[in-house]
NUBARO-354673 format. One record per residue (C-alpha): residue number from 1; x, y, z. Coordinates in steps of 0.001 Angstrom, whole numbers, plus 500000, padded with zeros to 6 digits. Example, Ala and Ser with C-alpha at 12.3 -4.5 7.8 and 13.67 -1.06 7.14 Angstrom:
<recs>
+-----+--------+--------+--------+
| seq |     px |     py |     pz |
+-----+--------+--------+--------+
|   1 | 512300 | 495500 | 507800 |
|   2 | 513670 | 498940 | 507140 |
+-----+--------+--------+--------+
</recs>
This chain:
<recs>
+-----+--------+--------+--------+
| seq |     px |     py |     pz |
+-----+--------+--------+--------+
|   1 | 494625 | 510940 | 486139 |
|   2 | 491075 | 511267 | 487498 |
|   3 | 489826 | 514767 | 487726 |
|   4 | 486898 | 515806 | 489881 |
|   5 | 483774 | 516548 | 488170 |
|   6 | 481346 | 519264 | 489600 |
|   7 | 479738 | 516710 | 491950 |
|   8 | 483128 | 515709 | 493440 |
|   9 | 484163 | 519175 | 494029 |
|  10 | 481140 | 520258 | 495602 |
|  11 | 480877 | 517140 | 497777 |
|  12 | 484450 | 517326 | 499136 |
|  13 | 483917 | 521181 | 499775 |
|  14 | 480706 | 520438 | 501688 |
|  15 | 482212 | 517693 | 503699 |
|  16 | 485242 | 519844 | 504615 |
|  17 | 482792 | 522599 | 505824 |
|  18 | 480892 | 520268 | 507806 |
|  19 | 483944 | 518918 | 509618 |
|  20 | 485156 | 522411 | 510279 |
|  21 | 481954 | 523004 | 512207 |
|  22 | 482449 | 519710 | 514091 |
|  23 | 485936 | 520654 | 514988 |
|  24 | 484769 | 523972 | 516343 |
|  25 | 482160 | 522371 | 518493 |
|  26 | 484804 | 519885 | 519848 |
|  27 | 487231 | 522835 | 520717 |
|  28 | 484320 | 524592 | 522357 |
|  29 | 483535 | 521608 | 524560 |
|  30 | 480167 | 521137 | 522933 |
|  31 | 481151 | 517659 | 521735 |
|  32 | 482861 | 515244 | 524008 |
|  33 | 485892 | 512928 | 522712 |
|  34 | 483443 | 510131 | 522537 |
|  35 | 480964 | 512149 | 520545 |
|  36 | 483769 | 513560 | 518211 |
|  37 | 485581 | 510302 | 517633 |
|  38 | 483313 | 508762 | 514892 |
|  39 | 483101 | 512235 | 513189 |
|  40 | 486902 | 512479 | 513080 |
|  41 | 487417 | 508900 | 511935 |
|  42 | 485234 | 509368 | 508952 |
|  43 | 487440 | 512338 | 508080 |
|  44 | 490754 | 510215 | 508381 |
|  45 | 491760 | 511789 | 511705 |
|  46 | 493147 | 509470 | 514403 |
|  47 | 494219 | 510363 | 517983 |
|  48 | 497648 | 508684 | 518429 |
|  49 | 500006 | 508163 | 521251 |
|  50 | 501283 | 511903 | 521320 |
|  51 | 499046 | 514008 | 518980 |
|  52 | 496498 | 513581 | 516215 |
|  53 | 497283 | 511916 | 513008 |
|  54 | 495788 | 512827 | 509720 |
|  55 | 495583 | 510127 | 506968 |
|  56 | 495225 | 511565 | 503447 |
|  57 | 493766 | 509316 | 500776 |
|  58 | 495748 | 508650 | 497629 |
|  59 | 493286 | 506576 | 495663 |
|  60 | 494830 | 503750 | 493808 |
|  61 | 498195 | 505368 | 494649 |
|  62 | 498262 | 507943 | 491813 |
|  63 | 499245 | 511517 | 492330 |
|  64 | 500017 | 514448 | 490080 |
|  65 | 503032 | 516702 | 490647 |
|  66 | 500660 | 519451 | 491909 |
|  67 | 499126 | 517214 | 494467 |
|  68 | 502470 | 516059 | 495668 |
|  69 | 503592 | 519771 | 496070 |
|  70 | 500499 | 520132 | 498238 |
|  71 | 501449 | 517285 | 500438 |
|  72 | 504788 | 519110 | 500871 |
|  73 | 503033 | 522236 | 501884 |
|  74 | 500874 | 520378 | 504440 |
|  75 | 503973 | 518793 | 505924 |
|  76 | 505708 | 522111 | 506033 |
|  77 | 503050 | 524363 | 507396 |
|  78 | 501044 | 522064 | 509736 |
|  79 | 503446 | 519227 | 510658 |
|  80 | 507075 | 518681 | 511299 |
|  81 | 508334 | 518947 | 507818 |
|  82 | 507700 | 515322 | 506688 |
|  83 | 504876 | 512909 | 505705 |
|  84 | 504684 | 509138 | 505838 |
|  85 | 503784 | 506839 | 503019 |
|  86 | 501575 | 503985 | 504286 |
|  87 | 501122 | 500418 | 503390 |
|  88 | 497769 | 501386 | 501793 |
|  89 | 499452 | 503966 | 499553 |
|  90 | 498077 | 506900 | 501563 |
|  91 | 500126 | 509809 | 503291 |
|  92 | 500047 | 510335 | 507035 |
|  93 | 500886 | 513336 | 508965 |
|  94 | 501803 | 512555 | 512613 |
|  95 | 501771 | 515932 | 514366 |
|  96 | 498801 | 518073 | 513106 |
|  97 | 497085 | 520430 | 515621 |
|  98 | 493294 | 519924 | 515816 |
|  99 | 492330 | 523574 | 514991 |
| 100 | 494474 | 523379 | 511861 |
| 101 | 492945 | 520228 | 510441 |
| 102 | 490097 | 521844 | 508672 |
| 103 | 492550 | 524187 | 506834 |
| 104 | 494532 | 521191 | 505848 |
| 105 | 491331 | 519563 | 504414 |
| 106 | 490602 | 522923 | 502552 |
| 107 | 494140 | 522908 | 501070 |
| 108 | 493657 | 519293 | 500111 |
| 109 | 490244 | 520005 | 498332 |
| 110 | 492056 | 522672 | 496331 |
| 111 | 494064 | 520040 | 494422 |
| 112 | 491297 | 517408 | 494357 |
| 113 | 492359 | 515464 | 497429 |
| 114 | 490631 | 514512 | 500676 |
| 115 | 490863 | 512248 | 503570 |
| 116 | 487419 | 510837 | 503543 |
| 117 | 486899 | 507070 | 504472 |
| 118 | 490771 | 506577 | 505253 |
| 119 | 489323 | 505333 | 508658 |
| 120 | 486156 | 504059 | 510155 |
| 121 | 484105 | 501021 | 509547 |
| 122 | 483594 | 501731 | 505989 |
| 123 | 485201 | 500867 | 502661 |
| 124 | 488500 | 502302 | 502750 |
| 125 | 490804 | 503892 | 500013 |
| 126 | 491068 | 501289 | 497123 |
| 127 | 494701 | 500389 | 496426 |
| 128 | 496274 | 499260 | 493206 |
| 129 | 499334 | 497908 | 491365 |
| 130 | 501792 | 500990 | 491307 |
| 131 | 502700 | 500087 | 487675 |
| 132 | 499323 | 500371 | 486409 |
| 133 | 499021 | 501915 | 482980 |
| 134 | 502685 | 501523 | 482626 |
| 135 | 503620 | 497781 | 482510 |
| 136 | 503074 | 495463 | 479484 |
| 137 | 502311 | 492594 | 482036 |
| 138 | 498696 | 494035 | 482576 |
| 139 | 495467 | 493113 | 480574 |
| 140 | 494470 | 496588 | 480998 |
| 141 | 494961 | 499667 | 483197 |
| 142 | 492922 | 498765 | 486372 |
| 143 | 492723 | 502313 | 487774 |
| 144 | 489343 | 503233 | 485884 |
| 145 | 487943 | 500212 | 487672 |
| 146 | 489504 | 501399 | 490954 |
| 147 | 487957 | 504876 | 490461 |
| 148 | 484589 | 503363 | 489781 |
| 149 | 484727 | 501651 | 493153 |
| 150 | 485851 | 504814 | 494779 |
| 151 | 482827 | 506691 | 493558 |
| 152 | 480467 | 503852 | 494338 |
| 153 | 481763 | 503319 | 497841 |
| 154 | 482074 | 506862 | 499006 |
| 155 | 479519 | 507496 | 501781 |
| 156 | 477481 | 504454 | 500513 |
| 157 | 474256 | 504594 | 502359 |
| 158 | 474404 | 500812 | 503054 |
| 159 | 478051 | 500458 | 503808 |
| 160 | 479299 | 503408 | 505868 |
| 161 | 478819 | 501450 | 509230 |
| 162 | 480001 | 498092 | 508368 |
| 163 | 480892 | 495596 | 511215 |
| 164 | 484448 | 496426 | 510628 |
| 165 | 486783 | 498371 | 508201 |
| 166 | 486715 | 496923 | 504580 |
| 167 | 489698 | 496948 | 502292 |
| 168 | 489706 | 496416 | 498595 |
| 169 | 492901 | 495960 | 496104 |
| 170 | 492969 | 495583 | 492454 |
| 171 | 495448 | 494503 | 489781 |
| 172 | 495530 | 493632 | 486241 |
| 173 | 498724 | 491638 | 485946 |
| 174 | 499634 | 487997 | 486912 |
| 175 | 502368 | 489365 | 488944 |
| 176 | 500664 | 490793 | 492154 |
| 177 | 502254 | 494042 | 493396 |
| 178 | 498964 | 494932 | 495216 |
| 179 | 498735 | 492140 | 497728 |
| 180 | 495191 | 491374 | 496606 |
| 181 | 495092 | 488092 | 498477 |
| 182 | 495452 | 489814 | 501848 |
| 183 | 492449 | 492185 | 501396 |
| 184 | 488847 | 491809 | 502375 |
| 185 | 488161 | 491736 | 498678 |
| 186 | 490905 | 491600 | 495838 |
| 187 | 490057 | 492157 | 492306 |
| 188 | 492292 | 490813 | 489330 |
| 189 | 491417 | 491656 | 485811 |
| 190 | 491435 | 488484 | 483630 |
| 191 | 490069 | 487031 | 480341 |
| 192 | 487568 | 484283 | 479845 |
| 193 | 487908 | 481615 | 477225 |
| 194 | 486705 | 483824 | 474420 |
| 195 | 489084 | 486586 | 475274 |
| 196 | 486503 | 488806 | 477033 |
| 197 | 487898 | 490950 | 479869 |
| 198 | 486317 | 490687 | 483311 |
| 199 | 487226 | 490224 | 486895 |
| 200 | 488421 | 487562 | 489306 |
| 201 | 487056 | 488196 | 492782 |
| 202 | 489033 | 487008 | 495904 |
| 203 | 487473 | 487223 | 499210 |
| 204 | 488375 | 486860 | 502964 |
| 205 | 491988 | 487879 | 503001 |
| 206 | 493564 | 489797 | 505715 |
| 207 | 496452 | 490139 | 508191 |
| 208 | 496113 | 491503 | 511713 |
| 209 | 495824 | 489086 | 514673 |
| 210 | 494297 | 486297 | 512335 |
| 211 | 496204 | 486164 | 509167 |
| 212 | 494285 | 484595 | 506277 |
| 213 | 494967 | 484269 | 502621 |
| 214 | 491928 | 485158 | 500587 |
| 215 | 489933 | 482620 | 498429 |
| 216 | 488323 | 482782 | 495157 |
| 217 | 484611 | 483902 | 495270 |
| 218 | 484201 | 484138 | 491452 |
| 219 | 486832 | 482914 | 488819 |
| 220 | 485228 | 485256 | 486276 |
| 221 | 482662 | 488188 | 486531 |
| 222 | 481645 | 490319 | 483452 |
| 223 | 482666 | 493888 | 483834 |
| 224 | 479232 | 495187 | 483795 |
| 225 | 478288 | 493394 | 486824 |
| 226 | 481113 | 494470 | 489107 |
| 227 | 479249 | 496912 | 491284 |
| 228 | 476285 | 494766 | 491797 |
| 229 | 478339 | 491709 | 492712 |
| 230 | 480327 | 493781 | 495310 |
| 231 | 476903 | 495028 | 496553 |
| 232 | 475835 | 491475 | 497046 |
| 233 | 479094 | 490444 | 498808 |
| 234 | 479020 | 493535 | 501129 |
| 235 | 475398 | 492962 | 502001 |
| 236 | 476155 | 489440 | 503104 |
| 237 | 479076 | 490725 | 505212 |
| 238 | 476980 | 493461 | 506605 |
| 239 | 474177 | 491125 | 507616 |
| 240 | 476169 | 488382 | 509081 |
| 241 | 479437 | 489844 | 510236 |
| 242 | 480164 | 489991 | 513900 |
| 243 | 479202 | 493190 | 515586 |
| 244 | 479670 | 492039 | 519283 |
| 245 | 483419 | 491304 | 519034 |
| 246 | 485669 | 493712 | 517004 |
| 247 | 488476 | 491004 | 516804 |
| 248 | 486114 | 488730 | 514876 |
| 249 | 484301 | 491199 | 512951 |
| 250 | 486346 | 491266 | 509559 |
| 251 | 484918 | 489365 | 506626 |
| 252 | 487773 | 486955 | 506765 |
| 253 | 486411 | 485547 | 509918 |
| 254 | 482880 | 485345 | 508477 |
| 255 | 484264 | 483491 | 505341 |
| 256 | 486362 | 481172 | 507546 |
| 257 | 483664 | 480263 | 509824 |
| 258 | 480997 | 479959 | 507152 |
| 259 | 483155 | 478177 | 504692 |
| 260 | 483955 | 479603 | 501201 |
| 261 | 481240 | 477325 | 499387 |
| 262 | 478488 | 478415 | 501872 |
| 263 | 479510 | 481977 | 501708 |
| 264 | 479613 | 481856 | 497958 |
| 265 | 476032 | 480541 | 497963 |
| 266 | 474804 | 483304 | 500142 |
| 267 | 476536 | 485868 | 497859 |
| 268 | 475049 | 484323 | 494855 |
| 269 | 471638 | 484160 | 496409 |
| 270 | 471781 | 487855 | 497338 |
| 271 | 473140 | 488657 | 493844 |
| 272 | 470026 | 486978 | 492210 |
| 273 | 467856 | 489431 | 493917 |
| 274 | 469495 | 492525 | 492563 |
| 275 | 468522 | 494307 | 489567 |
| 276 | 471856 | 494767 | 487826 |
| 277 | 470583 | 497599 | 485726 |
| 278 | 469916 | 499607 | 488969 |
| 279 | 473533 | 499545 | 489836 |
| 280 | 475262 | 499018 | 486340 |
| 281 | 477379 | 501970 | 485024 |
| 282 | 476648 | 503041 | 481338 |
| 283 | 479428 | 502388 | 478587 |
| 284 | 479503 | 506224 | 478283 |
| 285 | 480376 | 506732 | 481990 |
| 286 | 482964 | 504002 | 481882 |
| 287 | 484462 | 505643 | 478730 |
| 288 | 484402 | 509070 | 480524 |
| 289 | 486300 | 507724 | 483553 |
| 290 | 488576 | 505697 | 481264 |
| 291 | 489614 | 508847 | 479294 |
| 292 | 491111 | 510356 | 482234 |
| 293 | 493670 | 507555 | 482458 |
| 294 | 494707 | 507689 | 478732 |
| 295 | 498263 | 507144 | 477966 |
| 296 | 500555 | 510187 | 478039 |
| 297 | 501936 | 511334 | 474596 |
| 298 | 504749 | 508719 | 474443 |
| 299 | 507231 | 509342 | 471744 |
| 300 | 508494 | 506760 | 469209 |
| 301 | 511858 | 505834 | 470663 |
| 302 | 514511 | 503128 | 470278 |
| 303 | 514424 | 500808 | 473186 |
| 304 | 518068 | 501078 | 474184 |
| 305 | 519354 | 504605 | 473254 |
| 306 | 523086 | 504875 | 472865 |
| 307 | 523410 | 507485 | 475694 |
| 308 | 521597 | 505213 | 478124 |
| 309 | 523979 | 502345 | 477165 |
| 310 | 527073 | 504433 | 477479 |
| 311 | 525863 | 505678 | 480989 |
| 312 | 525445 | 502115 | 482149 |
| 313 | 528935 | 501223 | 480878 |
| 314 | 530642 | 504330 | 482386 |
| 315 | 529093 | 504611 | 485850 |
| 316 | 528832 | 501523 | 488034 |
| 317 | 526641 | 503250 | 490659 |
| 318 | 524113 | 504146 | 488030 |
| 319 | 524238 | 500625 | 486436 |
| 320 | 523448 | 498926 | 489728 |
| 321 | 520544 | 501531 | 490434 |
| 322 | 519189 | 500873 | 486988 |
| 323 | 519342 | 497109 | 487475 |
| 324 | 517656 | 497149 | 490909 |
| 325 | 515267 | 500079 | 490889 |
| 326 | 514199 | 500266 | 487126 |
| 327 | 511421 | 498085 | 485771 |
| 328 | 510243 | 497506 | 482208 |
| 329 | 507679 | 499701 | 480562 |
| 330 | 505180 | 498868 | 477908 |
| 331 | 506409 | 501585 | 475449 |
| 332 | 509860 | 501203 | 473895 |
| 333 | 512370 | 503537 | 475063 |
| 334 | 510672 | 504201 | 478476 |
| 335 | 511096 | 502729 | 481863 |
| 336 | 509282 | 502568 | 485273 |
| 337 | 511475 | 504073 | 488064 |
| 338 | 511062 | 502921 | 491675 |
| 339 | 512274 | 505543 | 494209 |
| 340 | 513276 | 504101 | 497518 |
| 341 | 511986 | 505809 | 500724 |
| 342 | 514331 | 503746 | 502893 |
| 343 | 517371 | 505692 | 503780 |
| 344 | 518576 | 504347 | 507104 |
| 345 | 518284 | 507896 | 508909 |
| 346 | 514624 | 508022 | 508448 |
| 347 | 511757 | 505638 | 509252 |
| 348 | 510665 | 503521 | 506219 |
| 349 | 508146 | 505536 | 504111 |
| 350 | 509158 | 508983 | 505452 |
| 351 | 509776 | 511749 | 503065 |
| 352 | 510558 | 515311 | 503824 |
| 353 | 508787 | 518348 | 502394 |
| 354 | 511911 | 519394 | 500456 |
| 355 | 512185 | 515920 | 498985 |
| 356 | 508401 | 516003 | 498004 |
| 357 | 508807 | 519313 | 496321 |
| 358 | 512086 | 518066 | 494485 |
| 359 | 510328 | 514824 | 493400 |
| 360 | 507467 | 516660 | 492032 |
| 361 | 509699 | 518744 | 489908 |
| 362 | 511409 | 515555 | 488614 |
| 363 | 507961 | 514025 | 487799 |
| 364 | 507272 | 517133 | 485681 |
| 365 | 510541 | 517061 | 484027 |
| 366 | 510858 | 513284 | 483331 |
| 367 | 507493 | 511495 | 483915 |
| 368 | 504617 | 513595 | 482490 |
| 369 | 503926 | 515165 | 486024 |
| 370 | 502801 | 511734 | 487387 |
| 371 | 503840 | 509823 | 490579 |
| 372 | 502752 | 506737 | 492453 |
| 373 | 502887 | 505611 | 495968 |
| 374 | 503336 | 501977 | 496819 |
| 375 | 502279 | 499529 | 499469 |
| 376 | 505915 | 498915 | 499997 |
| 377 | 506255 | 502526 | 501317 |
| 378 | 508102 | 503668 | 498236 |
| 379 | 507362 | 505992 | 495281 |
| 380 | 507210 | 505214 | 491515 |
| 381 | 507863 | 507567 | 488524 |
| 382 | 505992 | 505562 | 485943 |
| 383 | 506883 | 506930 | 482534 |
| 384 | 510589 | 507973 | 482185 |
| 385 | 512518 | 507964 | 479003 |
| 386 | 515392 | 505656 | 479159 |
| 387 | 517592 | 508387 | 477748 |
| 388 | 516688 | 510404 | 480764 |
| 389 | 517401 | 507761 | 483331 |
| 390 | 521023 | 508893 | 484095 |
| 391 | 520064 | 512559 | 484595 |
| 392 | 517106 | 511563 | 486782 |
| 393 | 519452 | 509240 | 488968 |
| 394 | 521860 | 512201 | 489425 |
| 395 | 519061 | 514335 | 490649 |
| 396 | 517684 | 511672 | 492910 |
| 397 | 521230 | 511464 | 494414 |
| 398 | 521051 | 515253 | 495202 |
| 399 | 517972 | 514711 | 497421 |
| 400 | 518984 | 511566 | 498945 |
| 401 | 516548 | 509231 | 497074 |
| 402 | 518947 | 507345 | 494907 |
| 403 | 519182 | 504302 | 497229 |
| 404 | 519371 | 501141 | 495089 |
| 405 | 517769 | 498848 | 497313 |
| 406 | 514387 | 497912 | 495985 |
| 407 | 513248 | 494427 | 497354 |
| 408 | 516691 | 494096 | 499044 |
| 409 | 517238 | 493583 | 502717 |
| 410 | 517158 | 497282 | 503712 |
| 411 | 513939 | 497912 | 501665 |
| 412 | 512079 | 497133 | 505058 |
| 413 | 508123 | 497674 | 505416 |
| 414 | 507675 | 499074 | 508914 |
| 415 | 504630 | 500462 | 510786 |
| 416 | 505093 | 503603 | 513077 |
| 417 | 505103 | 501347 | 516228 |
| 418 | 505260 | 502668 | 519837 |
| 419 | 506997 | 505908 | 518542 |
| 420 | 503521 | 507073 | 517373 |
| 421 | 500705 | 504582 | 517699 |
| 422 | 498519 | 504170 | 520601 |
| 423 | 497908 | 500572 | 519789 |
| 424 | 501502 | 499381 | 519587 |
| 425 | 503214 | 497248 | 522094 |
| 426 | 506678 | 497724 | 521064 |
| 427 | 508846 | 499996 | 518854 |
| 428 | 509481 | 499055 | 515151 |
| 429 | 511174 | 502163 | 513684 |
| 430 | 514437 | 501672 | 515644 |
| 431 | 514451 | 497935 | 514627 |
| 432 | 514237 | 498757 | 511047 |
| 433 | 516900 | 501357 | 511211 |
| 434 | 519166 | 498832 | 513273 |
| 435 | 518798 | 496268 | 510540 |
| 436 | 519325 | 498723 | 507589 |
| 437 | 522511 | 499776 | 509610 |
| 438 | 523650 | 496206 | 510106 |
| 439 | 523362 | 495478 | 506325 |
| 440 | 524130 | 498795 | 505018 |
| 441 | 527000 | 497707 | 502693 |
| 442 | 525445 | 497886 | 499129 |
| 443 | 527664 | 494980 | 497938 |
| 444 | 526458 | 492880 | 500609 |
| 445 | 522856 | 493535 | 499910 |
| 446 | 523279 | 492788 | 496324 |
| 447 | 524877 | 489400 | 497339 |
| 448 | 521907 | 488457 | 499545 |
| 449 | 519503 | 489499 | 496689 |
| 450 | 515785 | 489736 | 497342 |
| 451 | 514781 | 489566 | 500862 |
| 452 | 511723 | 491173 | 502177 |
| 453 | 511781 | 492085 | 505829 |
| 454 | 508505 | 493415 | 507353 |
| 455 | 507990 | 494756 | 510875 |
| 456 | 504944 | 495348 | 512887 |
| 457 | 504712 | 496989 | 516328 |
| 458 | 501826 | 494952 | 517448 |
| 459 | 499416 | 492270 | 516427 |
| 460 | 497266 | 494451 | 514181 |
| 461 | 500175 | 493798 | 511576 |
| 462 | 500233 | 497219 | 509965 |
| 463 | 503729 | 496435 | 508872 |
| 464 | 502480 | 493331 | 507064 |
| 465 | 505007 | 491021 | 508978 |
| 466 | 502822 | 487845 | 508362 |
| 467 | 503782 | 488017 | 504700 |
| 468 | 507340 | 488953 | 505005 |
| 469 | 510241 | 486556 | 504060 |
| 470 | 511212 | 487501 | 507553 |
| 471 | 508410 | 488925 | 509447 |
| 472 | 509117 | 490673 | 512799 |
| 473 | 506424 | 491238 | 515444 |
| 474 | 507063 | 493642 | 518380 |
| 475 | 505469 | 492487 | 521575 |
| 476 | 505744 | 493515 | 525242 |
| 477 | 505860 | 491376 | 528512 |
| 478 | 506242 | 492669 | 531973 |
| 479 | 507351 | 496122 | 530534 |
| 480 | 509888 | 494627 | 528288 |
| 481 | 509957 | 494713 | 524416 |
| 482 | 510763 | 491548 | 522519 |
| 483 | 510473 | 490401 | 518926 |
| 484 | 508934 | 487286 | 517497 |
| 485 | 510169 | 486121 | 514061 |
| 486 | 508182 | 484622 | 511207 |
| 487 | 509798 | 482934 | 508250 |
| 488 | 508546 | 482038 | 504751 |
| 489 | 505810 | 484692 | 504235 |
| 490 | 505131 | 485757 | 500736 |
| 491 | 503279 | 488939 | 499477 |
| 492 | 503305 | 488059 | 495831 |
| 493 | 500684 | 486269 | 493741 |
| 494 | 501697 | 483175 | 495635 |
| 495 | 500662 | 484787 | 498914 |
| 496 | 501504 | 482906 | 502101 |
| 497 | 501568 | 483443 | 505782 |
| 498 | 504917 | 482864 | 507499 |
| 499 | 505424 | 480445 | 510334 |
| 500 | 506498 | 481535 | 513920 |
| 501 | 509945 | 480293 | 514615 |
| 502 | 509502 | 480203 | 518360 |
| 503 | 510149 | 482546 | 521537 |
| 504 | 510919 | 486128 | 521012 |
| 505 | 514243 | 488098 | 521138 |
| 506 | 515642 | 491284 | 522440 |
| 507 | 516786 | 493775 | 519796 |
| 508 | 520416 | 492768 | 519809 |
| 509 | 519550 | 489100 | 519723 |
| 510 | 517259 | 489851 | 516790 |
| 511 | 519943 | 491386 | 514733 |
| 512 | 522358 | 488611 | 515490 |
| 513 | 519679 | 486011 | 514535 |
| 514 | 518905 | 487578 | 511234 |
| 515 | 522753 | 487731 | 510484 |
| 516 | 522821 | 483984 | 511125 |
| 517 | 519654 | 483428 | 508896 |
| 518 | 521368 | 485273 | 506078 |
| 519 | 524629 | 483395 | 506399 |
| 520 | 522885 | 480109 | 506457 |
| 521 | 520913 | 481041 | 503201 |
| 522 | 524076 | 482133 | 501366 |
| 523 | 525684 | 478904 | 502234 |
| 524 | 522680 | 476767 | 501355 |
| 525 | 521180 | 478515 | 498278 |
| 526 | 521476 | 476891 | 494950 |
| 527 | 522044 | 478684 | 491577 |
| 528 | 519319 | 481410 | 490961 |
| 529 | 517494 | 480957 | 494298 |
| 530 | 516241 | 483780 | 496330 |
| 531 | 515883 | 483589 | 500071 |
| 532 | 512358 | 482508 | 499914 |
| 533 | 513180 | 479810 | 497325 |
| 534 | 515819 | 478326 | 499595 |
| 535 | 513659 | 478471 | 502690 |
| 536 | 510893 | 476672 | 500816 |
| 537 | 513258 | 473925 | 499720 |
| 538 | 515071 | 473182 | 502819 |
| 539 | 512320 | 474044 | 505384 |
| 540 | 512284 | 475783 | 508785 |
| 541 | 514451 | 473545 | 510787 |
| 542 | 517838 | 474632 | 509665 |
| 543 | 516997 | 478353 | 509902 |
| 544 | 515358 | 477849 | 513322 |
| 545 | 518594 | 476051 | 514482 |
| 546 | 520926 | 479057 | 513707 |
| 547 | 518300 | 481679 | 514804 |
| 548 | 518445 | 480149 | 518277 |
| 549 | 522059 | 479157 | 518303 |
+-----+--------+--------+--------+
</recs>
């Protein structure tokens, strides 16, 4: 994991001290809320429906156990005993008091964390494949590249006041677990015809009120040219992006209105004016960053140890958990463990301080002290011995985090909705909980198989409903909440925006409608088909008919 150098530590400490002074001026009345707003946003502090909300950056979703314990400390000391994992791999606290926020930031800085640029019209926290560095599917670990972008983009003098917020996601595998095609810029590690490693650049993706799947800007970019090319793309956006209308200010609108060919020409023209040597990072610096992401000291192990095989045979619950929540690792005898944060009694992505501390201890015992957050609002323990999986499972059971539902119908992505967010037009958390309750039977969930439900409480789409197999959008009309349904969205490497089925539903009508959709799917699916496969084969009409029956 990346470790702060002297500059990092000094920079974060100075920024925290600066913000403490700004908070003191706000509390003393020397700054109005309008004057304070841009200052707090650049430090990750929002004013929500009922209280302030602090969004803590988790760059590329990677955490040490020490850092996770600090997040538990913040939840316990300054909030209401829990934190919330977001769809950008960050951690949010929904109830901090303004006078406490500088102390929270000081505590974060003590473990090399911060909340800088988790909000505002700047380049936000870079997100990443949560399996990075652990999966054999990737060409190389993409996190050193993500860290390089973090360093380059932090308080960038040209790009701190963009037309609108700017989000970057990276991956190095063909299977997209980072949703790169729904970002302002998505970067995929690729190889050219000679086997040289470089980057594919995707631009103009995004969800919100205008969902658009990103398009390829460059099929191949040499590694050494990454920061220069990103500079060119950002300059074109900064120059021509709309500043008169925030709803049309994202780069996706600029690309859509300009056309990808014309936009590419503008970027290439700007790129031609840049001296790459002025921005390029030396091989020595790349190697320094890369060294912080070196593999742990993996042991030489047999891939299917006898104790693991026996536990699978003897314990059905463990066998089902291992089948559903455990993924293949690049090293023989190890596994990647997905930890579900979707118990039906909590909001999706919520985790208590006690659970955080316990999970940090498990990371120390079983995963080299490392954890990941995911954009699906879950956790990952990336490096677990297969021989330890049963013991880990039993420990997760004790803290209520052994739910075997990854990618199943109850593994719902959900924004905070009107329970917290000032922008929301409807509640989303109660909808997710009601769906989880309706489909709580584990056997039924396994029968249904992969089904991704995503819920947003307003058109800003923080719950990614546009790319859900079943996407749900909460709206309000004449003071009454109702829910619009989309079908056929896809958040994978085959990213697609779902189609609206028609008029919205009440909560009870929605639950019955989803039930009908599930039953039709089970009746119509062919051997080996997921819900999305069946939907793509038979189309919208049959599902719409049963949804509105």
